[in-house]
N, C-alpha and C positions, 0 to 999 in steps of 0.2 A: 504494501499500503502504500504510497507516496500525499506527500502533501507540502512538493516542495510551490507548484503554484500558491499556498498562501502562504508559506514561510515568506517568498518575496513581495508578497501582498500585503502583507503586514511591515514589512520593514518601508517599507515605497509610500504606506498606508502615513505614516509614522511621520515617513520627513515631509509630510504635505506644509509643516508647523513645524519645519526644522530649529530647535533650538539647541544652545549649551548645556551640555549638566556633566557628572558624574556619571562614573560606569551603570552601566543598569542592563540587571536579570530578570529575565521574563519568562516564565513556565507559564505554558498553554497543557489543559487536557483536549481530548482531541475525541473526536468518532465520527465513524466512517458507515454511513449506511443504519443508523442507527446504534451500531455497537463501540463499545469501547476500545479506540485504537493506543498506540503509542502514544505517549507525553513530547512534545517538543518544550524546547529552554534554547531560548534566545540572546547570544550576550553578544551588547552594542560597548565599545570602547571608544577612545577617541580616535584608535589608528585602524583598528581591526570590527569584524563582526565575527560571529559564526555561531551556525543551527543546527544544534543535537535533532537530528528525526528519526523516521522510519527506522527504528529498533537499531542502532547503529552508527547511522549513516551520518555523516559531518561534512560540512562546508564552511571556509574558514576564506574571511575576505579579507586583504590587506589595502587599505586603504589609500596610503601612498602611490604604489604599483599598479595596484589595478588588479594583482593577480588570485585566482580564486583556489584552493587552495580542497582539494575532496579525499574524507576519511571514507575507510569502509572497518568499521573495530570489528566487526566479525572474523573479515578474514586479516586486520594486520595490514590494509592496503593505503595506498593513496597515489594521488596524482595531482598536477596541476593545470590552470588555462588561464594563461598571458595574454593578456591583448598583442601579441606575436605571434601566437597562436592562433586567434579568433581572425587575427589579417589572414593570415596562410588560408586558416582552412573556408574563408571567402573568398580566396583565390582557387583553388583547389573546387570549391560548390561551380563559381561563375564557368571553370573549366568545361566541369564534366555537363552542366548541362545544356554547353556545348554539344553534347553526344546524341545522334537520333534517336538513339536506345534509352537513354534517359528523359530526353523532351515526350517520348514517349507514354513512358512509364509514373512520369510525373503528371498527366494531365487529369487525373482523379486529383490532386494537392493543389492543382491551379483550378478545380473549380470550386475548392473547401473556399483557397485565397481571397479570389473573386468576390465568393458572399462574402466572408469576410472584410472583408472593401467594403460593401455594400450597407452592411449590418446597423443596425438604430442600435445607441448606449443610451438608456434612460436611467439619469441620475437626480436622485429626490429623496426629501426628509419623509421618513415615515409618519414622523410627530408622536411615536413612542421613546421614552424616557425609563432609565434603569441602573441599579447600581451592583458592578460587576469588581471584584477585588477589592472594594472598600474603595471606588471609584463612579463619581456619576456620568453615566453617556448619555450619548444621544445615536438613535438609531435612523442610517440610512439604506437607503433598497438602490443597486444597481441592479439592473435587470437587461440584458443585450438577446434583445428577439426569443427566440427559442432556445437558444446556445445554454445561458444560463443567466439562475436569480442568485442573488448575493446582497444578503442585509448584514451590515456591520454596525458595532455599536462602538462609537468612538467617543475617547475624554481628550479635553483641553488641560486635564489638572495634572497631564503625568510629563517631567524632562525627560530628556535625550538626548546623548551626542548629536549631534549633525551630523558628521563627518561621514555616518552609514550608510546617510541620503546619497552624497557624491561617490562613493565608490559602490554602491548598487545601480545610482542609476548610471553610471559610466561605463561597467558592466553590460548593463543592461544593451544600451546602445550598441556598444561592440559585437555583441550577441546578436541585434535586429541586425546590423549591419553585415554579417556572416552567412546571416539565413538570407538576407533580402532574395538572392539570385534565384533562390527557391519559392519562397513564399513570395515573391512580388506585389503586388498589388493593398494584398494584406498587410503591408508596413502603413499604408495610411490611415485603416481601419485602428490599430492599434495606436499611433501618434492622438487620432481625434477622444479616445477610450482616454488615454491620460490626461486630453487636457481636459476632459470632462470631469474629472475623478477630482481634481485637483480645487474643485469646491468644497471638498469633503476636508477638515481642520481635526487633525487630535492624531492622537494614538490610537488603534482599534484592540480594547480589550476581547472581542467578542462578536466573532463571525460564521455567519451559517450561509451555505454557499449547495444551489439546487441546481447540476446540469445533464444534460442529456447529449448527448453523440450518438447516433446511428441506432438508436433505439433504446442503449445502455444508459439510464440511469444511475445519479452519484449523488450520494448526500455528505455533507464535510461540515463538520461543527466544530468550531477551536472555541475556548472561553480562559479568559486568563487566569492563573490560581493564587501566582506569585510573584511579588516584585521584589527588587534588592537593590537598592541603590550603597554598592557599594564595589571596594575594590575588585577589579576581576584578576589572579594571577597570570602572571607574563606565559606562564602555561598551555593555558588557554588558547593560546595563538598557535604552540609547536606542534610540530609532529613526534610523536613517541617516537624514543630511539629505534625500537625496535620494530619500525614499521618499515616496510617494503616498497620500494616509490616502484608504479607499473608504469605500462604506455596511456596517454590520453584516449581512452577508446573513441573519442572521435574524430581526432588522427590517423587511428590505427585502422578504423572502418574505411578511412581512405585509401590507406595502405592497400592495406587484403584485396579490397576492390582493382587493384591497377595493378597489385602481382596476378589477380585475376584474369583480366579483360589482357594481362600479355600472353597467359596463356594460349 
């Protein structure tokens, strides 16, 4: 089970009213399709952010360099993604898209991308308020046609490190650039969505999302259970000494395809 989408959404939403503060640790409880899922812990520091999720999956972002490190605590492995990697990925993707076979195989995805570019995003207050983890929050509705509906309760009473936003925004822009040869016109829809979401000010302490893709309905609920304003140890941002570095799967996939094509 993957909660990556809500992980990024939480940090980006938090940054809509970015302000400086001490280190912040946020613990969330999660539910997938009405059943308890693994909890998530987000660490927001001055120069780093970290997300522990999905039973041992960890993502660490270094704000100064924009490097993303992903760890697998069960396998004791890790790999990194730099801005240079994303640029290389974008170049390889553009090259692949010129392959006639690739173009044919991407026909369905292109259709989905076109639909994403044309969908309408509605962002509005629901008028509901409540208390979550001791914070008063106001509920917002984000509806994206038939694709998904999200309700998010945000508070303006919580301060957090502002640099988290800059790091993830930069990484998000690089990722979008890398994927643009494949998703094409969908990038316009994504940018429009981001602009509309800017109206929501505050930190999300509870999120509920219902999405349906090709008849498969998924419901994800997250809610803050604990917030700590205390110094985060430097070791939180470090890869354990006994972990083995592996090849970035994103780049490895291209290398493997290249070998198969040469055969």
